[in-house]
FIVOZA-299964 format. One record per residue (C-alpha): residue in one letter; x, y, z; residue number from 1. Coordinates in steps of 0.5 Angstrom, whole numbers. Each point is the difference from the previous one (the first is absolute). Example, Ala and Ser with C-alpha at 12.3 -4.5 7.8 and 13.67 -1.06 7.14 Angstrom:
! residues 2
[tordo 'A' [25 -9 16] 1]
[tordo 'S' [2 7 -2] 2]
! end
This chain:
! residues 481
[tordo 'M' [54 65 -194] 1]
[tordo 'A' [4 6 -2] 2]
[tordo 'S' [3 2 -6] 3]
[tordo 'E' [8 -1 1] 4]
[tordo 'K' [4 4 -3] 5]
[tordo 'V' [8 -1 -2] 6]
[tordo 'E' [5 5 1] 7]
[tordo 'T' [7 1 -2] 8]
[tordo 'I' [4 3 5] 9]
[tordo 'V' [7 3 -1] 10]
[tordo 'A' [5 1 5] 11]
[tordo 'G' [6 2 -2] 12]
[tordo 'N' [2 -5 -5] 13]
[tordo 'Y' [-4 -6 3] 14]
[tordo 'I' [-7 -2 -3] 15]
[tordo 'E' [-4 -3 5] 16]
[tordo 'M' [-8 -2 -2] 17]
[tordo 'E' [-5 2 5] 18]
[tordo 'R' [-7 -2 1] 19]
[tordo 'D' [-5 6 1] 20]
[tordo 'V' [-5 -4 4] 21]
[tordo 'G' [-8 4 0] 22]
[tordo 'G' [5 6 0] 23]
[tordo 'S' [4 0 6] 24]
[tordo 'G' [5 1 -2] 25]
[tordo 'G' [6 -5 -2] 26]
[tordo 'D' [2 -2 7] 27]
[tordo 'H' [-5 -3 2] 28]
[tordo 'G' [-1 -5 -6] 29]
[tordo 'Q' [4 -6 -1] 30]
[tordo 'P' [2 -3 -8] 31]
[tordo 'G' [-4 -6 0] 32]
[tordo 'E' [-5 2 5] 33]
[tordo 'P' [-8 0 -1] 34]
[tordo 'A' [-3 7 0] 35]
[tordo 'A' [-3 1 7] 36]
[tordo 'A' [-8 0 0] 37]
[tordo 'S' [-4 6 0] 38]
[tordo 'G' [-4 2 6] 39]
[tordo 'A' [2 3 7] 40]
[tordo 'S' [0 -7 2] 41]
[tordo 'G' [6 -1 -6] 42]
[tordo 'G' [4 5 2] 43]
[tordo 'K' [1 -2 8] 44]
[tordo 'K' [2 -7 -3] 45]
[tordo 'L' [5 3 -4] 46]
[tordo 'A' [2 4 5] 47]
[tordo 'L' [0 -6 5] 48]
[tordo 'S' [4 -5 -5] 49]
[tordo 'S' [5 6 -1] 50]
[tordo 'L' [2 1 7] 51]
[tordo 'F' [1 -7 1] 52]
[tordo 'W' [2 -4 -6] 53]
[tordo 'H' [1 4 -6] 54]
[tordo 'G' [7 3 2] 55]
[tordo 'G' [4 3 -5] 56]
[tordo 'S' [4 7 2] 57]
[tordo 'V' [7 1 3] 58]
[tordo 'Y' [-2 -1 7] 59]
[tordo 'D' [-3 -7 -2] 60]
[tordo 'A' [7 -2 -3] 61]
[tordo 'W' [4 3 6] 62]
[tordo 'F' [-4 -5 3] 63]
[tordo 'S' [0 -5 -3] 64]
[tordo 'C' [8 0 -1] 65]
[tordo 'A' [1 1 7] 66]
[tordo 'S' [-5 -5 2] 67]
[tordo 'N' [3 -4 -4] 68]
[tordo 'Q' [7 0 0] 69]
[tordo 'V' [0 -2 9] 70]
[tordo 'A' [-4 -6 2] 71]
[tordo 'Q' [3 -5 2] 72]
[tordo 'V' [6 1 -1] 73]
[tordo 'L' [-1 5 7] 74]
[tordo 'L' [1 -6 4] 75]
[tordo 'T' [7 -3 -3] 76]
[tordo 'L' [4 7 0] 77]
[tordo 'P' [1 -1 7] 78]
[tordo 'Y' [4 -7 -2] 79]
[tordo 'S' [3 3 -5] 80]
[tordo 'F' [3 5 5] 81]
[tordo 'S' [3 -6 4] 82]
[tordo 'Q' [3 -2 -7] 83]
[tordo 'L' [3 7 -1] 84]
[tordo 'G' [1 3 6] 85]
[tordo 'M' [-3 6 2] 86]
[tordo 'A' [4 5 -4] 87]
[tordo 'S' [0 -4 -9] 88]
[tordo 'G' [-8 -1 3] 89]
[tordo 'V' [-1 8 -1] 90]
[tordo 'V' [4 2 -5] 91]
[tordo 'F' [-3 -6 -4] 92]
[tordo 'Q' [-6 2 0] 93]
[tordo 'I' [0 7 -1] 94]
[tordo 'F' [5 -3 -6] 95]
[tordo 'Y' [-5 -5 -3] 96]
[tordo 'G' [-6 5 2] 97]
[tordo 'L' [4 5 -5] 98]
[tordo 'M' [1 -4 -6] 99]
[tordo 'G' [-6 -4 0] 100]
[tordo 'S' [-3 7 0] 101]
[tordo 'W' [5 2 -6] 102]
[tordo 'T' [-3 -7 -4] 103]
[tordo 'A' [-7 1 2] 104]
[tordo 'Y' [1 8 -4] 105]
[tordo 'L' [3 -4 -5] 106]
[tordo 'I' [-6 -4 -1] 107]
[tordo 'S' [-5 6 0] 108]
[tordo 'V' [4 3 -6] 109]
[tordo 'L' [0 -7 -4] 110]
[tordo 'Y' [-7 -1 1] 111]
[tordo 'V' [-2 8 -2] 112]
[tordo 'E' [5 0 -7] 113]
[tordo 'Y' [-4 -7 -1] 114]
[tordo 'R' [-6 3 1] 115]
[tordo 'T' [0 7 -3] 116]
[tordo 'R' [3 -5 -7] 117]
[tordo 'K' [-5 -4 0] 118]
[tordo 'E' [-7 5 1] 119]
[tordo 'R' [4 4 -6] 120]
[tordo 'E' [-1 -6 -4] 121]
[tordo 'K' [-8 1 3] 122]
[tordo 'V' [0 -7 4] 123]
[tordo 'D' [-5 0 5] 124]
[tordo 'F' [1 -2 7] 125]
[tordo 'R' [-6 1 4] 126]
[tordo 'N' [-1 -8 0] 127]
[tordo 'H' [7 -2 1] 128]
[tordo 'V' [4 0 6] 129]
[tordo 'I' [7 2 -3] 130]
[tordo 'Q' [6 -5 3] 131]
[tordo 'W' [7 0 1] 132]
[tordo 'F' [2 -5 -5] 133]
[tordo 'E' [-4 4 -5] 134]
[tordo 'V' [4 6 1] 135]
[tordo 'L' [6 -4 -1] 136]
[tordo 'D' [-3 -3 -7] 137]
[tordo 'G' [-3 6 -2] 138]
[tordo 'L' [7 4 1] 139]
[tordo 'L' [5 -5 -2] 140]
[tordo 'G' [-3 -6 -3] 141]
[tordo 'K' [-2 -8 2] 142]
[tordo 'H' [7 -2 3] 143]
[tordo 'W' [0 6 6] 144]
[tordo 'R' [-8 -3 1] 145]
[tordo 'N' [1 -7 1] 146]
[tordo 'V' [6 2 6] 147]
[tordo 'G' [-4 5 3] 148]
[tordo 'L' [-6 -4 0] 149]
[tordo 'F' [4 -6 3] 150]
[tordo 'F' [4 4 6] 151]
[tordo 'N' [-7 3 1] 152]
[tordo 'C' [-5 -4 0] 153]
[tordo 'T' [5 -6 5] 154]
[tordo 'F' [1 6 5] 155]
[tordo 'L' [-7 2 0] 156]
[tordo 'L' [-1 -7 2] 157]
[tordo 'F' [4 -1 5] 158]
[tordo 'G' [-1 6 2] 159]
[tordo 'S' [-8 -2 1] 160]
[tordo 'V' [3 -6 3] 161]
[tordo 'I' [4 4 5] 162]
[tordo 'Q' [-6 4 2] 163]
[tordo 'L' [-4 -8 2] 164]
[tordo 'I' [6 -2 3] 165]
[tordo 'A' [-1 5 5] 166]
[tordo 'C' [-7 1 1] 167]
[tordo 'A' [2 -8 2] 168]
[tordo 'S' [6 2 4] 169]
[tordo 'N' [-4 7 4] 170]
[tordo 'I' [-6 -4 2] 171]
[tordo 'Y' [3 -5 4] 172]
[tordo 'Y' [3 5 5] 173]
[tordo 'I' [-8 2 2] 174]
[tordo 'N' [-2 -7 -1] 175]
[tordo 'D' [4 -6 0] 176]
[tordo 'K' [-6 -6 0] 177]
[tordo 'Y' [2 -1 -7] 178]
[tordo 'D' [7 -1 -4] 179]
[tordo 'K' [3 5 -4] 180]
[tordo 'R' [-1 -4 -6] 181]
[tordo 'T' [-8 -1 3] 182]
[tordo 'W' [-1 7 -1] 183]
[tordo 'T' [3 1 -6] 184]
[tordo 'Y' [-5 -4 -3] 185]
[tordo 'I' [-5 5 3] 186]
[tordo 'F' [3 7 -2] 187]
[tordo 'G' [1 -4 -7] 188]
[tordo 'A' [-8 0 -1] 189]
[tordo 'C' [-1 6 3] 190]
[tordo 'C' [5 4 -4] 191]
[tordo 'A' [-3 -3 -7] 192]
[tordo 'T' [-5 4 1] 193]
[tordo 'T' [4 5 -3] 194]
[tordo 'V' [-3 -3 -6] 195]
[tordo 'F' [-5 6 0] 196]
[tordo 'I' [3 5 0] 197]
[tordo 'P' [0 3 -7] 198]
[tordo 'S' [7 5 -1] 199]
[tordo 'F' [4 4 4] 200]
[tordo 'H' [-5 6 0] 201]
[tordo 'N' [-4 -5 5] 202]
[tordo 'Y' [5 1 6] 203]
[tordo 'R' [-1 7 2] 204]
[tordo 'I' [-3 -1 6] 205]
[tordo 'W' [4 -7 1] 206]
[tordo 'S' [6 4 -1] 207]
[tordo 'F' [-1 5 5] 208]
[tordo 'L' [-2 -4 6] 209]
[tordo 'G' [6 -5 -2] 210]
[tordo 'L' [5 6 2] 211]
[tordo 'L' [-4 2 6] 212]
[tordo 'M' [1 -8 2] 213]
[tordo 'T' [7 0 -1] 214]
[tordo 'T' [2 6 3] 215]
[tordo 'Y' [-4 -2 7] 216]
[tordo 'T' [5 -6 -1] 217]
[tordo 'A' [7 4 -1] 218]
[tordo 'W' [-2 4 6] 219]
[tordo 'Y' [-2 -5 4] 220]
[tordo 'L' [6 -5 -2] 221]
[tordo 'T' [4 7 2] 222]
[tordo 'I' [-3 2 7] 223]
[tordo 'A' [-1 -8 2] 224]
[tordo 'A' [7 -1 -1] 225]
[tordo 'I' [3 7 3] 226]
[tordo 'A' [-5 -2 6] 227]
[tordo 'H' [2 -7 0] 228]
[tordo 'G' [7 2 1] 229]
[tordo 'Q' [7 -4 -1] 230]
[tordo 'V' [-1 -7 2] 231]
[tordo 'E' [5 -3 5] 232]
[tordo 'G' [7 -1 -3] 233]
[tordo 'V' [-3 3 -7] 234]
[tordo 'T' [6 -1 -5] 235]
[tordo 'H' [1 4 -7] 236]
[tordo 'S' [5 -3 -4] 237]
[tordo 'G' [-2 1 -7] 238]
[tordo 'P' [3 0 -4] 239]
[tordo 'S' [4 -7 1] 240]
[tordo 'K' [-1 -4 -7] 241]
[tordo 'M' [0 2 -7] 242]
[tordo 'V' [-5 -4 -2] 243]
[tordo 'L' [-5 3 6] 244]
[tordo 'Y' [2 7 -2] 245]
[tordo 'F' [-2 -1 -7] 246]
[tordo 'T' [-7 -4 1] 247]
[tordo 'G' [-2 6 5] 248]
[tordo 'A' [3 5 -6] 249]
[tordo 'T' [-5 -3 -5] 250]
[tordo 'N' [-5 0 5] 251]
[tordo 'I' [-1 7 -1] 252]
[tordo 'L' [2 0 -7] 253]
[tordo 'Y' [-7 -4 1] 254]
[tordo 'T' [-3 5 3] 255]
[tordo 'F' [0 6 -5] 256]
[tordo 'G' [-1 -4 -6] 257]
[tordo 'G' [-8 0 1] 258]
[tordo 'H' [0 4 -6] 259]
[tordo 'A' [-1 -6 -4] 260]
[tordo 'V' [-7 2 -1] 261]
[tordo 'T' [2 9 -2] 262]
[tordo 'V' [-3 -1 -7] 263]
[tordo 'E' [-7 -3 2] 264]
[tordo 'I' [0 5 6] 265]
[tordo 'M' [1 5 -5] 266]
[tordo 'H' [-5 -2 -5] 267]
[tordo 'A' [-5 0 5] 268]
[tordo 'M' [2 8 1] 269]
[tordo 'W' [-5 6 -3] 270]
[tordo 'K' [7 4 -2] 271]
[tordo 'P' [5 -6 0] 272]
[tordo 'Q' [6 6 -2] 273]
[tordo 'K' [-1 2 7] 274]
[tordo 'F' [3 -7 3] 275]
[tordo 'K' [7 2 -1] 276]
[tordo 'L' [2 2 8] 277]
[tordo 'I' [-6 -3 3] 278]
[tordo 'Y' [4 -7 2] 279]
[tordo 'L' [7 4 2] 280]
[tordo 'V' [-6 4 4] 281]
[tordo 'A' [-2 -7 3] 282]
[tordo 'T' [6 -3 1] 283]
[tordo 'L' [2 6 5] 284]
[tordo 'Y' [-6 -2 4] 285]
[tordo 'V' [1 -7 0] 286]
[tordo 'L' [7 2 3] 287]
[tordo 'T' [-3 3 6] 288]
[tordo 'L' [-3 -6 1] 289]
[tordo 'T' [5 -5 -1] 290]
[tordo 'L' [6 3 3] 291]
[tordo 'P' [-3 2 7] 292]
[tordo 'S' [-3 -7 0] 293]
[tordo 'A' [6 -4 -2] 294]
[tordo 'S' [4 3 4] 295]
[tordo 'A' [-3 -1 6] 296]
[tordo 'V' [-2 -7 0] 297]
[tordo 'Y' [7 -1 -2] 298]
[tordo 'W' [3 5 7] 299]
[tordo 'A' [-5 -5 4] 300]
[tordo 'F' [2 -6 -3] 301]
[tordo 'G' [5 -1 -3] 302]
[tordo 'D' [4 -7 -2] 303]
[tordo 'M' [-6 -4 2] 304]
[tordo 'L' [-3 4 -7] 305]
[tordo 'L' [4 -6 -4] 306]
[tordo 'D' [-5 -5 3] 307]
[tordo 'H' [-6 4 -1] 308]
[tordo 'S' [-1 3 -7] 309]
[tordo 'N' [-7 2 2] 310]
[tordo 'A' [-1 7 5] 311]
[tordo 'F' [-5 -3 4] 312]
[tordo 'S' [3 -6 2] 313]
[tordo 'L' [4 4 5] 314]
[tordo 'L' [-5 5 3] 315]
[tordo 'P' [-4 -2 5] 316]
[tordo 'R' [-7 -2 -1] 317]
[tordo 'S' [-5 7 2] 318]
[tordo 'G' [-7 2 -3] 319]
[tordo 'F' [4 5 -4] 320]
[tordo 'R' [4 -5 -3] 321]
[tordo 'D' [-6 -4 -2] 322]
[tordo 'A' [-2 6 -3] 323]
[tordo 'A' [6 1 -5] 324]
[tordo 'V' [0 -8 -2] 325]
[tordo 'I' [-8 1 -2] 326]
[tordo 'L' [3 8 -4] 327]
[tordo 'M' [5 -4 -3] 328]
[tordo 'L' [-4 -6 -2] 329]
[tordo 'I' [-6 4 -3] 330]
[tordo 'H' [7 4 -3] 331]
[tordo 'Q' [3 -5 -4] 332]
[tordo 'F' [-7 -2 -2] 333]
[tordo 'I' [0 6 -4] 334]
[tordo 'T' [7 -1 -2] 335]
[tordo 'F' [-1 -7 -3] 336]
[tordo 'G' [-6 4 -4] 337]
[tordo 'F' [6 5 -2] 338]
[tordo 'A' [5 -6 -3] 339]
[tordo 'C' [-5 -4 -3] 340]
[tordo 'T' [-4 4 -4] 341]
[tordo 'P' [5 1 -4] 342]
[tordo 'L' [0 -8 -2] 343]
[tordo 'Y' [-7 1 -1] 344]
[tordo 'F' [0 5 -6] 345]
[tordo 'V' [6 -5 -3] 346]
[tordo 'W' [-5 -5 0] 347]
[tordo 'E' [-6 3 -2] 348]
[tordo 'K' [4 3 -6] 349]
[tordo 'L' [2 -7 -1] 350]
[tordo 'I' [-6 -3 0] 351]
[tordo 'G' [-4 5 -3] 352]
[tordo 'V' [-5 4 5] 353]
[tordo 'H' [4 5 3] 354]
[tordo 'E' [-4 5 -5] 355]
[tordo 'T' [-7 -3 3] 356]
[tordo 'G' [-4 4 3] 357]
[tordo 'S' [-2 -6 5] 358]
[tordo 'V' [3 0 7] 359]
[tordo 'A' [-3 -6 2] 360]
[tordo 'L' [4 -4 -7] 361]
[tordo 'R' [6 3 2] 362]
[tordo 'A' [-1 -2 7] 363]
[tordo 'A' [-1 -7 -2] 364]
[tordo 'V' [5 0 -5] 365]
[tordo 'R' [6 3 5] 366]
[tordo 'L' [-1 -6 5] 367]
[tordo 'P' [5 -5 -3] 368]
[tordo 'I' [6 6 2] 369]
[tordo 'V' [-1 -1 7] 370]
[tordo 'V' [1 -8 1] 371]
[tordo 'P' [7 1 -2] 372]
[tordo 'I' [1 5 5] 373]
[tordo 'W' [-4 -3 5] 374]
[tordo 'F' [5 -6 -2] 375]
[tordo 'L' [6 2 1] 376]
[tordo 'A' [-1 3 6] 377]
[tordo 'I' [-1 -5 3] 378]
[tordo 'I' [6 -4 -3] 379]
[tordo 'F' [6 6 2] 380]
[tordo 'P' [-4 3 7] 381]
[tordo 'F' [7 4 1] 382]
[tordo 'F' [-2 7 3] 383]
[tordo 'G' [5 3 -1] 384]
[tordo 'P' [5 -3 -3] 385]
[tordo 'I' [-4 -1 -6] 386]
[tordo 'N' [0 8 -1] 387]
[tordo 'S' [8 0 -1] 388]
[tordo 'T' [-1 -5 -5] 389]
[tordo 'V' [-5 3 -4] 390]
[tordo 'G' [3 7 0] 391]
[tordo 'S' [7 -2 -2] 392]
[tordo 'L' [-2 -5 -6] 393]
[tordo 'L' [-6 3 -2] 394]
[tordo 'V' [-1 8 3] 395]
[tordo 'S' [7 1 -3] 396]
[tordo 'F' [-2 0 -7] 397]
[tordo 'T' [-8 1 0] 398]
[tordo 'V' [0 8 3] 399]
[tordo 'Y' [8 1 0] 400]
[tordo 'I' [4 -2 -6] 401]
[tordo 'I' [-5 -1 -5] 402]
[tordo 'P' [-3 7 1] 403]
[tordo 'A' [6 3 0] 404]
[tordo 'M' [3 -3 -6] 405]
[tordo 'A' [-7 0 -4] 406]
[tordo 'H' [1 8 2] 407]
[tordo 'M' [6 0 -4] 408]
[tordo 'A' [-1 -4 -6] 409]
[tordo 'T' [-7 4 -1] 410]
[tordo 'F' [4 6 0] 411]
[tordo 'A' [6 -2 -3] 412]
[tordo 'P' [-2 3 -8] 413]
[tordo 'P' [1 7 0] 414]
[tordo 'A' [-6 2 -3] 415]
[tordo 'A' [-4 -4 6] 416]
[tordo 'R' [4 5 5] 417]
[tordo 'E' [-2 6 -4] 418]
[tordo 'N' [-8 -2 -1] 419]
[tordo 'A' [0 -3 7] 420]
[tordo 'V' [-6 2 4] 421]
[tordo 'E' [3 0 7] 422]
[tordo 'R' [7 3 -1] 423]
[tordo 'P' [5 0 7] 424]
[tordo 'P' [0 6 5] 425]
[tordo 'R' [6 4 -2] 426]
[tordo 'R' [2 -1 8] 427]
[tordo 'I' [1 -7 0] 428]
[tordo 'G' [6 2 -8] 429]
[tordo 'G' [-5 -2 -4] 430]
[tordo 'W' [0 -6 -6] 431]
[tordo 'A' [8 -1 3] 432]
[tordo 'G' [-2 0 7] 433]
[tordo 'M' [-7 -5 -1] 434]
[tordo 'Y' [5 -5 -3] 435]
[tordo 'T' [6 0 5] 436]
[tordo 'A' [-6 -1 6] 437]
[tordo 'N' [-3 -6 -5] 438]
[tordo 'C' [7 -3 0] 439]
[tordo 'F' [1 1 6] 440]
[tordo 'V' [-6 -4 2] 441]
[tordo 'V' [1 -6 -4] 442]
[tordo 'A' [7 0 2] 443]
[tordo 'W' [-1 0 7] 444]
[tordo 'V' [-7 -5 1] 445]
[tordo 'L' [4 -4 -5] 446]
[tordo 'V' [6 -1 4] 447]
[tordo 'V' [-3 1 7] 448]
[tordo 'G' [-7 -2 -1] 449]
[tordo 'F' [0 -6 -4] 450]
[tordo 'G' [7 -2 0] 451]
[tordo 'F' [2 0 7] 452]
[tordo 'G' [-7 1 3] 453]
[tordo 'G' [-3 -6 -5] 454]
[tordo 'W' [6 -4 4] 455]
[tordo 'A' [-1 1 6] 456]
[tordo 'S' [-8 0 0] 457]
[tordo 'T' [1 -7 -3] 458]
[tordo 'V' [4 -3 5] 459]
[tordo 'N' [-4 3 5] 460]
[tordo 'F' [-7 -4 -3] 461]
[tordo 'V' [4 -6 -1] 462]
[tordo 'R' [1 0 7] 463]
[tordo 'Q' [-7 1 3] 464]
[tordo 'V' [-2 -6 -5] 465]
[tordo 'D' [5 -4 3] 466]
[tordo 'T' [-1 3 7] 467]
[tordo 'F' [-9 -1 -1] 468]
[tordo 'G' [-1 -4 -6] 469]
[tordo 'L' [-5 2 -6] 470]
[tordo 'F' [-7 0 2] 471]
[tordo 'T' [2 1 7] 472]
[tordo 'R' [-6 1 5] 473]
[tordo 'C' [1 5 5] 474]
[tordo 'Y' [7 5 -3] 475]
[tordo 'Q' [4 3 6] 476]
[tordo 'C' [-5 -3 5] 477]
[tordo 'P' [1 -1 7] 478]
[tordo 'T' [-1 -7 3] 479]
[tordo 'K' [-6 -1 4] 480]
[tordo 'H' [0 -2 7] 481]
! end
C-alpha cells in the first residue's frame, strides 16, 4: 500500500484537509478512501475509478446541482403553466430560480463557516459526511438542529416518494399492461438498489448522464409540441382560479428548491469553498430547459393540461417519446438516490455505522428507509398535485426560510460578522444588503409560498383524494375500452 500524506491546504481563510494518495496530488485523493494499489494495474484501476466513480470537482458539483434540480418536475411544469397562465409561469420560474440560487448561496456560506470553525478545533471530517442539521447545530444550537432535521428529512422523504410516483406515471405511457400501482411496486424494488451507492462522491457518471437525459427530454417536449401544433379549439384561460394559481406557483417553488442536498454535494467536493455560484449557473442552464418546454406544451394544449399533470400523456406516441420516457425513468432513479442518500446518512449516524468502511453493512442498514417511501407512494399517487403540497409545506421552510433566518442569526453578533470566513460582496450592499435580501425571502415565502400556497395546494390535494381516493390503482389513467 502506498503511504498516505495528509496536507493542510489554506484557501483564503478556509482550511481544507486533503489526502495525497501515492504522491499523485490532493485532487485525486478523497478523505476516507484507501490508497490505490501500487503498480501499473493499480494505477489504471484508480484512473478508471476516478473517471466514473469518484467525483469532487467544480464540474461534478455543477452536474449534481443541475441534474438534481430538474427531474420529473419538468413534466409537470406545463400543468403549472395551465394554472398560472403563460406570463406568470415565465415570471415565477425566473423569480424562484434566482431566489433558490440565493438561499443555496447562503447554505454554502454557512457550511464553510461551520467547517472552518470545526477544523480550527482540529475536528477531522475524513470519515464523516457533514449534513445541514449538523451545520445548524454547530452554529446555532440544538433547537435549530431539531427544526432543520425535521423539515429536511421530511422533505427528502417526500421528494423520494415523488420520484417513485413519477416512475410509475411515466412507464405507464409506454406499457399500460400493468396499472400505475403495480409499476410503483416494481420501481420501488429497483430504486432500493441506491443503498449500494456510498455517497455523493460516487454519483459522478450518474449526474452527467442524468443531465443529458433531462436535456433530451426537455427539447423533445419543446420540439414535439411545436411540431404537433395547437389542438383544435385550444383555450388558454389561466389564471382562472386563485386556488389553481397558487398551486401552480408552489410547484415552481418546489422546482427550484432542490438544494436540500447542497451541504452533502459541497462536502463531496475537493474544494467546497468554490461552490459559491455553482447553483446559480446550474439554475441558468435549467431555465434553458424548463422555459421552452413548458411554454411550448402549454401553447399547444392549453387548458387540456389542467386534467393531465404529466406532459407525456398528451403527446402522441412515437419512438422519440418512448426514448424520452425511458431516459426520464433512469434519471428519476438517479434523483431518487440524490434525495434518499442524505436520509441514509442520518439513519447511519443514528444507529452508529456511518463511519464504517463496509459498504455491504451500510447498504443493509439503509434498506428500512426505502420501505416507508414505497408505502407513501402507493397511498398518495397524485403525480403533480403532491409536488405543490410538498413545495408549500416543506420546501418553503427547508430551503428558503430556514437558511435565510439561520444566516441572519449566525452573523447577528458583531464579532461573528467581523470574523466571518465568507463576507458579503460589496456589490449587494454588504451586510445591510444581505440582511435586506434575507428578510425579503423570509417574508415572501412565508406569506406567498407557505400561506397562500399552502392553502391552495392543500385544497387541491384534498380534491384529488376525494376524486380518486387513497391507494388508487391508476391515477389519471384513460378508460380502457
